[in-house]
Every structure is written in structure tokens, then in C-alpha cells.
C-alpha positions as CSV (number, residue, x, y, z in Angstrom):
1,M,0.1,-0.2,-0.1
2,S,1.4,3.3,-1.1
3,A,0.1,6.9,-0.6
4,I,-0.7,8.6,-4.1
5,G,-2.4,11.6,-3.3
6,S,-3.8,14.1,-0.4
7,G,-6.4,16.6,0.2
8,G,-8.5,18.8,2.5
9,F,-10.3,15.6,3.2
10,G,-8.0,12.5,3.4
11,I,-5.2,10.4,2.2
12,V,-5.4,8.3,-1.4
13,F,-3.4,5.2,-1.4
14,K,-3.0,2.5,-4.2
15,V,-3.8,-0.6,-3.0
16,K,-4.4,-4.3,-3.9
17,H,-6.9,-6.2,-2.9
18,R,-6.1,-9.5,-1.3
19,L,-8.7,-11.2,-3.3
20,D,-8.8,-10.6,-6.2
21,D,-5.8,-9.5,-6.9
22,K,-7.1,-5.5,-9.2
23,I,-5.4,-1.9,-8.0
24,Y,-7.6,0.3,-6.0
25,A,-7.7,3.9,-5.0
26,V,-8.8,3.8,-1.3
27,K,-9.5,7.5,0.9
28,R,-8.4,7.1,4.4
29,V,-10.5,9.9,6.2
30,Q,-9.4,10.7,9.7
31,F,-13.0,11.6,11.7
32,G,-11.7,12.7,14.7
33,D,-10.1,15.4,13.1
34,Y,-13.9,17.2,11.5
35,N,-16.7,19.0,13.1
36,D,-20.2,17.6,12.5
37,E,-20.2,20.0,8.7
38,K,-16.6,18.4,7.6
39,K,-18.1,15.0,8.1
40,Q,-21.5,15.9,6.4
41,R,-19.2,16.7,3.4
42,I,-17.8,13.5,3.7
43,Y,-20.6,11.3,3.9
44,R,-21.4,13.6,0.9
45,E,-19.4,12.4,-1.2
46,V,-19.9,8.6,-1.0
47,K,-23.2,9.3,-1.5
48,N,-22.6,11.3,-4.8
49,L,-20.6,8.1,-6.2
50,V,-23.2,5.7,-5.4
51,K,-26.0,8.0,-7.0
52,L,-23.6,8.7,-9.8
53,D,-22.5,5.1,-11.8
54,S,-21.3,5.8,-14.7
55,D,-18.5,6.1,-16.7
56,F,-18.0,9.8,-16.8
57,V,-16.9,9.2,-12.5
58,V,-14.6,7.8,-10.5
59,K,-16.3,4.4,-10.1
60,Y,-17.4,3.5,-6.5
61,Y,-16.7,0.3,-5.0
62,D,-17.8,0.5,-1.3
63,S,-16.7,2.1,2.2
64,W,-16.5,1.5,5.7
65,L,-15.5,3.0,9.1
66,E,-13.2,1.2,11.1
67,S,-11.0,2.1,14.3
68,N,-12.5,6.4,13.7
69,H,-11.2,6.2,10.0
70,L,-13.8,6.9,6.8
71,F,-12.5,4.2,4.3
72,I,-13.6,4.9,0.6
73,Q,-12.9,2.3,-2.5
74,M,-12.4,3.7,-5.6
75,E,-11.5,2.5,-9.0
76,F,-7.5,3.5,-9.3
77,C,-6.3,5.5,-12.1
78,S,-3.2,6.3,-12.5
79,Q,-2.3,10.4,-13.3
80,N,-5.0,12.8,-13.4
81,L,-5.3,16.1,-15.2
82,K,-2.8,18.1,-13.0
83,S,-0.2,15.7,-14.0
84,V,-0.7,15.6,-17.7
85,L,-0.6,19.5,-17.6
86,K,2.9,19.1,-16.3
87,D,3.8,16.8,-18.7
88,K,2.8,18.2,-22.0
89,P,5.5,20.6,-22.6
90,I,7.7,18.1,-22.5
91,V,6.4,15.6,-24.6
92,F,6.0,18.5,-27.1
93,E,8.8,20.0,-26.7
94,R,8.2,23.3,-25.9
95,Q,8.3,26.0,-22.7
96,P,6.1,25.4,-20.5
97,E,4.6,28.6,-20.5
98,G,5.0,28.7,-24.4
99,E,1.5,28.8,-26.8
100,M,0.6,24.8,-28.9
101,N,3.0,24.6,-32.4
102,S,2.0,21.6,-32.4
103,V,-1.6,20.6,-34.0
104,F,-0.8,17.6,-33.0
105,E,-0.9,18.8,-29.7
106,Y,-3.9,21.3,-30.4
107,F,-5.9,17.6,-31.8
108,I,-4.9,15.9,-28.5
109,S,-5.7,19.3,-26.3
110,C,-8.8,19.7,-27.7
111,E,-10.5,15.7,-27.9
112,I,-9.9,15.6,-23.5
113,F,-11.6,19.3,-23.8
114,K,-14.1,17.5,-25.6
115,E,-14.0,14.2,-22.9
116,I,-14.2,17.2,-19.6
117,L,-17.4,18.5,-21.5
118,E,-19.4,15.6,-21.7
119,C,-18.4,14.6,-18.5
120,V,-19.4,17.7,-16.4
121,Q,-22.6,17.5,-19.0
122,Y,-23.5,14.0,-17.3
123,L,-24.0,15.7,-14.4
124,H,-25.6,19.3,-15.4
125,E,-28.5,16.9,-17.0
126,S,-28.7,14.1,-13.7
127,K,-32.1,14.7,-12.6
128,P,-31.6,16.4,-9.7
129,P,-29.3,18.8,-11.7
130,I,-25.8,18.2,-9.9
131,I,-23.0,21.1,-9.7
132,H,-19.8,20.0,-8.9
133,R,-18.3,23.1,-7.5
134,D,-14.8,22.5,-7.0
135,L,-13.6,21.3,-10.6
136,K,-9.8,22.3,-10.8
137,P,-7.1,19.3,-12.6
138,D,-6.7,17.5,-9.2
139,N,-10.4,16.3,-9.7
140,I,-10.2,14.7,-13.5
141,L,-8.6,11.8,-13.2
142,I,-7.1,10.1,-16.5
143,S,-8.1,6.6,-16.7
144,F,-6.2,4.0,-18.6
145,N,-9.3,1.2,-18.1
146,I,-10.8,1.9,-21.0
147,N,-14.5,1.6,-21.4
148,A,-17.0,3.2,-24.0
149,N,-13.7,4.6,-25.8
150,R,-13.3,7.1,-23.1
151,F,-10.1,8.0,-20.4
152,I,-11.3,11.2,-18.6
153,K,-13.2,10.6,-15.2
154,L,-14.0,13.0,-12.8
155,C,-13.6,12.5,-8.9
156,D,-13.4,14.5,-5.6
157,F,-17.2,14.8,-5.0
158,G,-17.6,16.1,-1.3
159,L,-18.7,20.3,-2.2
160,A,-21.3,18.7,-5.2
161,T,-24.4,20.0,-4.7
162,D,-27.8,19.4,-6.5
163,H,-29.7,22.4,-8.3
164,N,-33.7,22.7,-7.5
165,T,-35.3,23.9,-10.7
166,D,-38.2,23.6,-9.5
167,G,-38.2,25.9,-6.9
168,H,-39.1,29.5,-6.6
169,T,-37.1,32.0,-9.5
170,V,-35.1,32.9,-7.0
171,S,-34.5,30.2,-4.0
172,R,-33.5,27.7,-6.7
173,Y,-30.1,30.0,-7.6
174,D,-29.6,30.3,-3.2
175,H,-26.8,28.3,-3.2
176,T,-23.4,28.5,-0.2
177,S,-20.7,31.4,-1.2
178,G,-16.9,30.7,-1.5
179,V,-17.6,26.9,-2.9
180,G,-14.5,25.4,-3.9
181,T,-11.1,26.7,-5.0
182,L,-10.2,29.6,-5.3
183,A,-8.3,30.3,-8.2
184,Y,-10.8,28.2,-10.1
185,M,-14.1,30.1,-8.4
186,A,-16.8,31.5,-10.4
187,P,-17.1,35.2,-9.2
188,E,-21.1,35.4,-8.4
189,V,-20.1,31.5,-6.4
190,L,-16.9,33.8,-4.4
191,S,-19.4,36.7,-3.4
192,S,-23.2,36.4,-3.6
193,G,-24.4,32.6,-3.1
194,V,-26.7,32.9,-5.7
195,Y,-25.7,30.8,-9.0
196,N,-26.2,27.6,-10.6
197,H,-24.4,24.6,-12.6
198,L,-23.0,27.9,-14.8
199,S,-20.2,28.1,-12.6
200,D,-18.6,25.1,-13.5
201,I,-18.3,25.9,-16.8
202,Y,-16.8,28.9,-15.3
203,S,-14.4,27.0,-13.8
204,L,-14.2,25.0,-17.6
205,S,-13.2,28.0,-19.3
206,L,-10.1,28.0,-16.5
207,I,-9.1,24.3,-16.9
208,G,-9.2,24.9,-20.9
209,Q,-6.9,27.9,-21.2
210,K,-4.6,25.4,-19.1
211,L,-4.7,23.0,-21.2
212,C,-4.6,24.9,-24.8
213,G,-2.0,27.2,-23.3
214,I,-4.3,29.7,-23.8
215,D,-4.2,33.4,-21.3
216,L,-7.2,35.2,-21.6
217,Q,-6.2,38.0,-19.3
218,A,-3.4,38.8,-21.3
219,S,-3.3,41.8,-23.5
220,E,-2.6,40.8,-27.1
221,T,-4.6,38.7,-29.2
222,F,-3.5,35.4,-29.5
223,V,-1.7,34.7,-32.4
224,A,-1.5,30.5,-33.1
225,N,2.2,30.2,-34.5
226,E,1.3,27.9,-37.6
227,S,-1.4,29.7,-39.6
228,A,-2.8,25.8,-40.2
229,F,-4.9,25.6,-37.8
230,K,-4.4,29.7,-36.6
231,T,-8.6,29.5,-37.3
232,S,-9.4,26.7,-35.6
233,I,-7.3,28.0,-32.0
234,Q,-9.4,31.1,-32.7
235,C,-12.4,30.0,-32.0
236,L,-11.2,28.1,-29.1
237,Y,-10.3,31.4,-27.5
238,Q,-13.5,32.8,-28.6
239,A,-14.8,29.5,-26.6
240,L,-13.5,30.2,-24.0
241,V,-14.2,33.2,-23.2
242,N,-18.1,32.9,-23.9
243,M,-17.8,30.6,-21.0
244,M,-16.1,32.9,-18.2
245,S,-18.9,35.5,-19.4
246,T,-19.5,37.8,-16.3
247,P,-21.4,39.7,-14.9
248,F,-23.9,38.3,-16.8
249,W,-22.9,34.4,-16.0
250,R,-27.2,33.0,-16.6
251,Q,-26.0,33.3,-20.2
252,R,-22.8,31.1,-20.4
253,P,-22.7,27.8,-22.9
254,E,-24.5,24.6,-21.4
255,C,-21.6,22.1,-22.4
256,R,-23.8,20.1,-25.3
257,E,-23.1,23.6,-26.5
258,Y,-19.7,22.3,-27.5
């Protein structure tokens, strides 16, 4: 058993089952360290994993309490998007902060982003819709046990919440403010607590920028190094701009529009 990651709610281990000889990921959470509110967030993650049985989400197998620890047994994925982003410039022989200059890198990046959009679309079209609220490269896993020709899966549903689309016009947008990781948090989540699933779209735009080497905050207009795919990258640039629409966040596009 070896530790492969850690987060706000525990340590994740790579383990081998003694009976079936398969490799799994097991998250260990020490309950004694947390108040009731944080414990409820951990239980929420387990409940969401049970409910979201899909190729778009890391597979849940089991959970149990032992010696004041909660253990969550899940599918093992050897990499996440964070590690891919770190390795990508090396693979394509460019500077870490440099622009994409390879058609192949552009194609691979678009395919990864397309699969991420499909994963989030699955959440948003669930009944009721689910807002992840903590989309970031750390929570996007790469699975090499290919099912349905897919590689990308989402994980970490401790902050996810249902979005009631049937409620009162005002109350149905009322959610907890300041939830998630600040670097990927939509402005309306940070400031008001009035938002819906489109707050995830803002986070996706930031992820897309990192994945494709695009900086929307740069003063210069983005220009690709090769004219052969310049138009395609400029279209992607505009799509990422639309996904960050603020303060008119209700006008952001849905994942399925891409």
C-alpha cells in the first residue's frame, strides 16, 4: 500500500486487493479531526459516488468505518489532469508557458477538453442537476481501463450539490457562497451565493486555458504559430471567452453546445 495523493479530507492510497488481486484507490479520512459540517461533506461524497454510477465518474466500490476512520474504495486511475499539464510541454518540446505550436498537441488537447465537457454535461443533465463546485485539474482523472473509448473521469464530490430547477425563481439559485478552490471559482460563487450549474462552466474555461496554453488575461490577441490551425485556435479562444461570461453568468453556454 502506498500513498498517491492527499487533499483537504484525507489521504488516497494505491492498494492491491488480497482476494481478486486488482488495484484500487482507497481514500482514508480520519473522522476525529473534523466537525459535523465537514463530516457531512465527506458523507455527501460517498452518496454522490453511489448515485453517479457512470463512465463519466470515478467508479465507487465500497466504504466502511474502522477505528474512527472512513475508508472509500474506488477505481484506481494512475494520473490526473494536473500531471498531464506538467508533462505536456516536455512531450511536445516547448516551454512550459509557451503557446501550442503543434497540430497534434492541439488535437490531443481538444479531445481531452471535449471529454471533460462530456463528463460535466452528464452531471448537469442528471435529475436533479448536480453542480460539482470544485472542478480543477486535480479532480479530473485519466483512466487507462478504457470503457466506451473514454479516458477522462471526474472525482471528489465532497462539495457537489443538487440544483433544484423547480423551486422559486430566486430560491432555486440560492447556494452556499465561497465553495470550492479559489483559483477556479466563478465570481458569483465567491461573492453572492446566487448561482446555478453554469458556475462550473466558468471553472471549465480556466481548465481549458491551461490545457490549451491560452491566457485570456493577456493584453495581446492570441495568435497561433502555424496558420494551418490558426482559425481553429481562435475559435477555441472565443469559446473560452464565452464560458467565462461575467457578470452575466446566466448567458454562459451549456457543455452540450460544444
